C-alpha positions, -999 to +999 in steps of 0.1 A: +133+210-276+111+228-307+130+222-342+134+258-349+148+267-319+173+234-322+183+246-358+188+280-345+213+272-317+232+249-345+235+277-371+242+304-351+279+291-348+288+307-380+275+342-371+290+337-336+325+328-352+322+357-377+308+388-354+320+381-320+357+389-328+351+420-349+356+444-319+388+425-310+404+432-348+423+460-336+436+444-306+444+411-326+463+431-351+486+447-322+490+411-306+495+395-338+520+423-352+497+430-382+477+455-396+440+459-391+431+451-428+454+419-424+435+407-396+404+415-416+414+390-442+406+362-417+366+371-426+371+362-462+394+330-449+362+321-426+337+326-460+360+302-481+364+276-453+327+277-447+320+271-484+342+244-485+328+228-458+292+233-469+305+215-502+316+184-486+289+182-461+258+185-484+264+153-502+277+135-474+246+143-454+225+131-484+242+099-484+250+092-443+222+112-429+220+147-414+228+140-379+261+122-384+277+149-404+264+177-381+284+162-352+315+158-371+314+195-383+308+208-346+336+184-334+359+199-360+348+235-349+354+228-314+391+217-319+398+246-341+381+272-318+404+254-290+434+258-313+427+294-320+432+304-283+469+295-286+480+311-320+509+335-321+508+350-357+488+358-386+493+327-404+483+303-379+450+328-373+443+324-410+447+286-409+427+277-378+399+300-391+394+281-421+395+247-404+371+262-381+351+275-407+350+240-425+333+223-396+310+251-394+300+244-428+298+209-426+274+213-396+250+241-406+243+233-440+222+204-426+198+234-412+178+240-443+183+201-454+161+191-422+135+212-427+132+204-464+129+167-452+098+178-431+080+203-448+070+216-483+059+243-503+056+280-483+059+259-452+097+258-458+100+294-460+079+299-430+100+275-409+132+288-423+119+322-414+115+314-375+151+298-374+164+328-389+144+352-362+157+332-331+193+327-347+196+363-352+200+371-314+236+356-323+248+382-344+225+407-326+244+399-292+277+386-306+296+421-311+286+432-275+296+400-260+328+401-281+336+438-268+328+429-233+352+403-237+378+424-249+373+450-225+373+426-196+399+402-206+418+392-235+408+387-272+417+351-269+391+346-244+367+350-275+377+316-288+371+300-254+337+311-255+331+298-289+344+264-277+323+260-250+292+271-271+303+242-299+304+216-270+269+227-258+256+224-292+274+188-296+255+177-266+221+191-276+221+175-313+234+142-300+207+140-275+177+157-289+178+159-328+162+130-343+175+119-378+153+132-405+166+116-435+163+078-433+182+052-453+154+046-479+158+082-492+193+084-489+214+089-525+241+067-535+253+084-565+284+106-566+284+139-552+291+156-583+263+139-600+242+156-571+255+191-577+254+187-616+216+179-613+210+213-590+233+232-616+214+220-647+178+229-628+174+261-651+143+274-629+167+276-598+196+288-613+188+329-611+175+323-576+205+308-565+228+334-579+205+363-567+206+351-530+247+349-534+246+385-546+222+396-519+244+381-492+276+394-509+258+430-500+262+419-464+296+404-464+309+432-480+297+452-449+310+428-424+347+428-440+346+467-440+326+475-407+357+473-385+374+501-405+339+520-412+334+524-373+364+518-356+387+540-379+366+561-405+338+571-376+368+568-348+339+550-326+353+530-297+348+493-293+319+497-269+299+513-295+307+487-322+283+462-308+252+484-312+261+498-344+266+465-359+235+448-341+213+476-354+213+456-388+199+426-373+170+443-356+156+454-388+167+418-403+147+403-372+118+425-379+116+416-420+119+383-409+088+384-387+067+404-412+077+377-440+060+348-418+029+371-418+028+382-453+037+345-469-001+335-468-011+359-489+017+371-514+038+338-516+079+336-518+083+349-551+068+385-546+086+387-512+116+378-525+114+405-554+102+431-525+132+423-504+159+428-535+142+460-543+146+474-510+180+464-507+188+481-541+170+513-531+191+513-498+225+506-515+217+535-540+209+558-515+241+549-496+261+556-529+244+589-535+250+601-501+288+593-497+289+610-534+273+642-526+291+642-493+326+637-486+322+623-452+289+620-446+275+618-410+271+584-393+234+594-382+226+596-422+246+564-434+237+541-403+197+539-413+206+530-451+232+504-439+205+489-417+181+484-447+207+473-468+218+445-445+185+440-429+166+434-461+179+400-461+151+391-438+127+393-468+152+377-491+170+346-476+141+322-465+120+331-497+149+322-521+158+290-500+122+280-503+120+288-539+151+265-547+144+236-523+111+226-530+127+212-563+153+190-545+138+167-518+160+137-522+193+159-525+183+188-505+215+185-486+234+189-517+212+217-529+216+237-495+253+232-498+254+246-537+236+275-523+258+282-494+288+275-515+278+302-543+268+328-514+303+322-497+325+323-526+310+352-541+308+370-507+345+363-500+354+376-537+333+410-532+352+412-496+384+405-511+378+429-537+372+455-512+403+450-496+421+456-529+400+488-537+405+500-501+411+539-502+406+549-468+371+560-476+336+546-474+330+548-512+344+516-520+324+495-498+293+514-511+300+509-547+305+470-541+273+471-521+252+485-548+269+464-574+259+434-557+225+445-548+219+454-584+226+419-596+205+405-570+176+425-579+179+421-617+181+383-615+152+378-592+131+405-617+142+383-649+134+350-633+101+359-620+088+375-651+101+345-671+082+317-650+051+337-650+053+347-612+042+383-598+066+407-593+061+432-570+047+458-599+022+435-611+012+424-576 
């Protein structure tokens, strides 16, 4: 099996776990005697658990190899998915979602590390873009699949599907993924020394933070999407799937564009272009919601598509810029990037629940704030390190 396809199957367990159950949030709230916004807390819970799994999995894979840690995480993810079928209250949902997320973090943190083990320079960004293009079929199809499952059956069946998928990936990884981190390259030092080495690398710091803030724009949207589409715009769950999936189409298109443009412009310029696109789209979103008390969905949807879809230009390039500095501890570097992403993303999602006033404005303002930080960090870092910005190029 080609490496990009195998890593895409592995990485897809996270977006499947997040996106597939979003159309079922209303049904889950009724069944668990909770409010929709309370069930939506399970999104932030998943992000926190996913960050914890990455924090553990990165140094473990640097020390013990990629494959054993991947299989451990997938097994934990499988057990939690099965347990979620039998929950009966909100607390159980949050606990098992956290455990499911830890397993997902342990497994998926190794995908960029495996790429770093095998490639260098812009080849890292090119391969990660290929992985992302394939993997994005998961968030594109997951809401539709979740809506079909809820329509034909029960929301619990969604977690049965996730358990079956995890079992399939376990078999594929166990039988086809070779170990990319041989014993002679493994690091025996403390995990905290690995993280401290990454944290103290000043050229990487702004890019790690910029990627986290860019992802936070998406996480705010994911947390607010059920309210925005199902309550605010009163769309049925059957429409939620394509409304949500529209963002992924833009992301896939920009990922493909990134592969074509990398030989000409390089990761730094394309990263700056991606953050600029995200900033412009979120600024227009805020302007629209401020000028129009109830903006039409036909106007809001395209702007959301480019706000979230711009990650197709941002993610692979930011990863490439950071990981090229850390070959022997790429697992720890990937973990630190992921932890930063998901902690800040969970924080922004939680802030949205606090600011929630049953309008679209808090969501749009949070998205603009995070996009502004991402653009500013990349712009200042490129200037400081004498890389071309969009303007100079």
